[in-house]
N, C-alpha and C positions, 0 to 999 in steps of 0.2 A: 208688620207695622204695629206700633204700640201707642203712638201719639196721633191725636186728631189733626187732620190736615186743614189748613186755612191759608188764604192768600195774604200778602202784605197789605198794609194800609194803602189807600189809593195813590197818594203822592209817591210812596216808595215803589209802587208798581211801575210808575212812570220813570222814576230814577233808575231802577234796576234795568228797565228796557233800554234807557239811554246808555247806561254803562255797557250793556251787552252789545249794542250797535257801534258805539264810538270808542269803547275802551277808555273812557274818561269818566271822572266823577262830576256830576252837575254841581256847579258852584265854584269849581276851581278856576283860576285865571284863564280867560279866553272863552269861557262858556257863558251862556245867557240863561240864567236860572228863573225863567218865567213860570215854571211849574212849582216853585218852592215857596213856602210860607214863612220866610224869615225876613226881618227888616235889615236895613243897613246897620252895621255894628261899628260905625265910625260916628264921630261927633256931627250932629246936624247943625245947619246954620241957625245961630241964635240959641242953640241947645246946650245943655250941660256936658262937660267932659265926662267920658267914661273912666271910672277908676282904673288905674294901671296895675294895681297890686293890692293885696290885703296882707296884714301881718298875721302869721299863724304861730300859735304857741303849742306847747305839748298838750294842753287841755283841748285844743281844737282837733287833735288827732284821736280823741276818744269817741265813743259812740254818741251820736246825737240823741236828743230827746225825741221820743216817738212822735209827738205832735208837732215838734219844731221848737227851736230855741226861743225863750221868752222875748229877747230883744227884737228879733225880727217880727214875731207875731204882734208885739206892741206897735212896731213901726207900721205894719199893715193896717191894724185897727185905726191908728191915728190918722193915716192917710185918708181912709174913707170918711172918718168923722170930720176931718178938716174940710173936705171938698164936697161932701154930700149931706152933711148934717145928721149923720147916723150916730148911734150911741153904742158902738161896739167896744168890747174889751178883748184882750188877747185870748180869752176863753171862747170867743166866737171864731177863732182862726185855727185852721189845721194846715200844715205844710205838706206838700207832695213834691216829687221829682218832676215838676212840670205840671201843666194843667190836665193832660190826658189821664194820668193815674188817679187824680181826684175825681174825674168824671166816671172812670171805670169803677172806682170804689163805691161811689154813690149808687150807680146802677146795680152793682153786685149785691148791695145790702138792702135793696128794695124788698118789701114783703111780697109774697106771691099773689096777693089780691090786687096788685097794682098793674095797670096798663100804661105803657109809655106813649105819649103823644109826641110825634116828631114831624117836622115839616118835610114835604116830599123832596125838596132840594136843600141839602144840608152838608155839614162838615163830614168828610169822607169816613173817618173811623167810627162814627156813630152807628152805622149799620153793622160794621164788623163787631162792635161791642155787643149790640143787641142780639146778634146771631150767636156769638160765643157764649153769652150768658143765658141764651134761650129765653129772652124776655119777650112777652107779648107786647105788640105795639100797633098803634093806629097812625095813619098818615093825615097830616094837615095840608090842605090844598096850597101848594106853592109851586106854580108852574107858569108857562108862557101865557096862559089865559088870564091870570091875575097879575101878570108881570112880576111874579115871585114876591108878591106883597100880600100875605094873608090878612084878612080882616079879623076883627075880634070874634065874630061869629064862626069863622072857619075853625077856630080852636074847640068848638063844641062838638067833639067827636065822642062816640059811645065807647065805653070800655069793652075790651074783648070778653068773650065767653069765660065764665068762671072767675072773673075779676069784677071789682065794683068801684075802683077809684082810678083817677087819671094823674099822671105825673108828666109834666111838660119838660122836654129836653130841647133847648134852643140856644143857638149861638147868636149873640147880639153885640155888635153888628154881625150879620150873617156871613159866614164863610161857607160858600163861595161868592154870594151875590153882592155883598157889601150893603145890603138893605139893613137899615138901622131902625129899630123901634125905639122912639124917644118920647119925652114929654108926657102929655096926657094919654097917648096910646100905650106907652110903657106902664104908666100908672094903672090903666084899666087892665092890662094883662097881668100885672102883679096881683091886683085885686081878684081877678078871675081864679087864680091858683093859690092864693094864700090861706084859704080855709076850707071848711066843709070836707075834710078828708083828702083834699087835693094837695099837690106839691109841684115844685118846678125847680129845674136847674138852669140858671142863666150863665152860659159860657161867655165870659166877657174878655176873652183874650185880646180883642181889638178895641177895648174900651177907649183908649186914647186917640184912636184913628177915626174920630167922628167930626163931621162938619156941621156946625161951626165949633163945637167944643165937646170934650169927653162927657160921657153919660154912663150912669150905672143904675141898675134896678134897686140898689140899696137905698137910693134916695126916697123910694116910695114904699118901703117895706114896713116901717114902723118898728115895733118890737120884734126883732128877728127870733127871739127865743119862743115866741108864740106861734111860729110858722114851721112848715116843712119846705121852706125855700132854701136854695143853695146857690151861692154866687161864686163862680170860679174866675180867678184872675191869675196873672203870672208876670214874671220879669222878662218873659221871652219875647214879647212883641214891643209894647210901648216903651219899655225900659231898655230895649235893644241888647238883651243879653241872653239869647236862646241857649247858648252853650253851657250856662251854669245850671240849667234844669231845675229852676225853682218856681213852683206854682203854689197856689193856696185855694182853700175853700172856706167861704164864710157861711156859717150855719148856726143853728141853735146850739147851746152848750151841750145838751144831751147827745146831739149828733156828733159834735166834735169829740166827745168821749169815745164814741164808736170808732171814729177815724183813728184815734190814738190806738185803740185795740187792734184795728186793721193793720196799722203801720207796724205794730209790734210783731204781727204774724207774717205779713206779706211784703214789707218794705224795709223795715229796720231804720226808718228815719231818712232824713235828707242830709247830704254832705255838709258838714259844719263849715268848711272853707267856702262852699257856695253860699251858705246862709250869711256868712260874714260879708261877702261881696254884695249880696242882695240888700243887706242892711245899709250899706253905703249908698246903693242906688236909691233907697227910699228916704234919704235925709230930706226933711221938709222943704228946704230951699231948692234942692235939686229936683224934687217932684214938681214943684211949681214951674221951674224952667222947662221941664220935659212936657208938662201939660200945655204949655204955650207953643213950644217948638215942633213937637210931633204933629199936631193937627195942621199947623201952617205949612210945613214941608210936604207932607203926604197929600194934603188937599190940592196943593199946586201940582204935584205929580199926577194925581188922579185926573185933573182937568186937562193937563197936557196930553196924556196918553188917550184920553177919551176922544179928543179931536183927531189924533193920529189914527186910531183904530177905526173911527167912523169914516174917515177919508178913504180908508182901504176897503170900505164896503161892509164892515161888520155892523150888526145891529146890537146896540148896547142896552142892557137891562140893569146896569149897575146902580146901586144905591149910593148914599153919601157917607159910607163908613168903610172901615177896613182898608187894605191896600191891594185889592183885586179889581179887575174888570171882568164882568160876567157878560159874555157876548155870544151871539149866534153868527156862525160863519155864513158867508154869502153862497148863493147857488145851492148845489147839492153836496158841497165839500163836507166831509166828516172830520172830527177832531183827530181820530187815530191816523187818518190819511195825512192830515197836515203835519202831525208829529213826525212821521217817517221822513218827510221832507226837511223839517226843522233840524232833525238830528244831524244831518249832513253839515249844518251850519253851527253846530255846537249849542243848539237851543231846543227848548221844549215848553209846551203848555200843559196844563192839567185837563185831560178830556172830561167833558161835562158828565158823561155817564157815571163816572166814579163818585159823583155827588148826588146820584139818583137813589133815594132811599127805597124806591119800589123796584129797583132793577133785579132782573133774574139772569143768572149766569148763562151766557150763550145766546141771549135774546136781545133784539134791538131795544134801545132806550129812546124816549122822546128827547133826551138830552145829548144824543150822539153828535149833533152839530153845534153843541155849545162848548165854549172853552172858558176856563178860568185863567186869566192872564195876571200874573203877579208883578207889580211894579215895586214891591217892598224892598228887594235887595238892590234895586237899580240906582245908580248915580245919575244925576242930570246929564252928565257927559255921554251916557250910553244911548240916549234917545235916538239919535239919527241912525246909528247902526241897528238898533232894535227894529225901527220902522222899515229900514231897507231890507232886512232879512225877512220880515213878515211879508213885505210887498213881493219879494222874489218868490216865496213859497206859495202865496195866494195866487 
């Protein structure tokens, strides 16, 4: 053995188990992909059409710029400036092949005197990244006792031994709970980590999936160049194009320079055809349509499935963001046990233990009876079948 062993990211752990049992790929026709974090990739009611093609020239087959093509970086900066009153330029934007590589790069480049603060219940690969990078971290209370809604004081955790500074790693809206920190609460959290040697990464993959409207930490940052704040976005969720693998990080210009250097070493840039497609997605008129249609459609889906799941006896802790329901199963039923039954129906949920940042391999988790149910990829027509399958297995 010459390579270090580690498990797949939590969602893929479930997908691989599903394939092993059913000999099918979750997401193909006839399956019910409640475990997966992708949105519908078809036009939403009242939403903009998705581009059907992009024109590619010989130039677009060359190597991409390490930080990303200027046209797309300008479009991203303009989008945030138009909708949140920020003052970004393309020099505040670095492109990555999706959001996760940007998060990984940020964590990898943290100085050794920094402790990462992360909520107890969070996006599954965060723990994998922290372990792989051997990063010291502290947990912020986010559990059944506080309904997975940390207060501002919950973030006042002490740095680990031999470190002196804190860096917050947070998905907002939270994946898996859908709890969104917005308005004055988000302003206060930004203020808590914007100075005094602190920093934060706000993972805003679900920015557009907010009720009543999209929200971003950039609204409250002020001069980004004077902070160690990082805001991660992507075309994968709100712009309904996960397959093109385009994400970005907003940060101070001197941090963007480091991401350029990282890309030159570890990534080689992002596909130019994918960047062309993303640039079309971010045309100002189209962004405006998406910001209206995405919340309207998915908020209605959230409400519809909330009633159906509650009627089946699940206890919901879901917030008003994202496209997941975070729920506790009735009685003593565990999520893994439920999945083994769902597999026979071509369905699966994400077991809550995979979102437990305190979990220890082979030991019980307080989230063993919790599930993340994704309604992101579901059409309205699938609702009756979805509820019927869940009812049969429960």
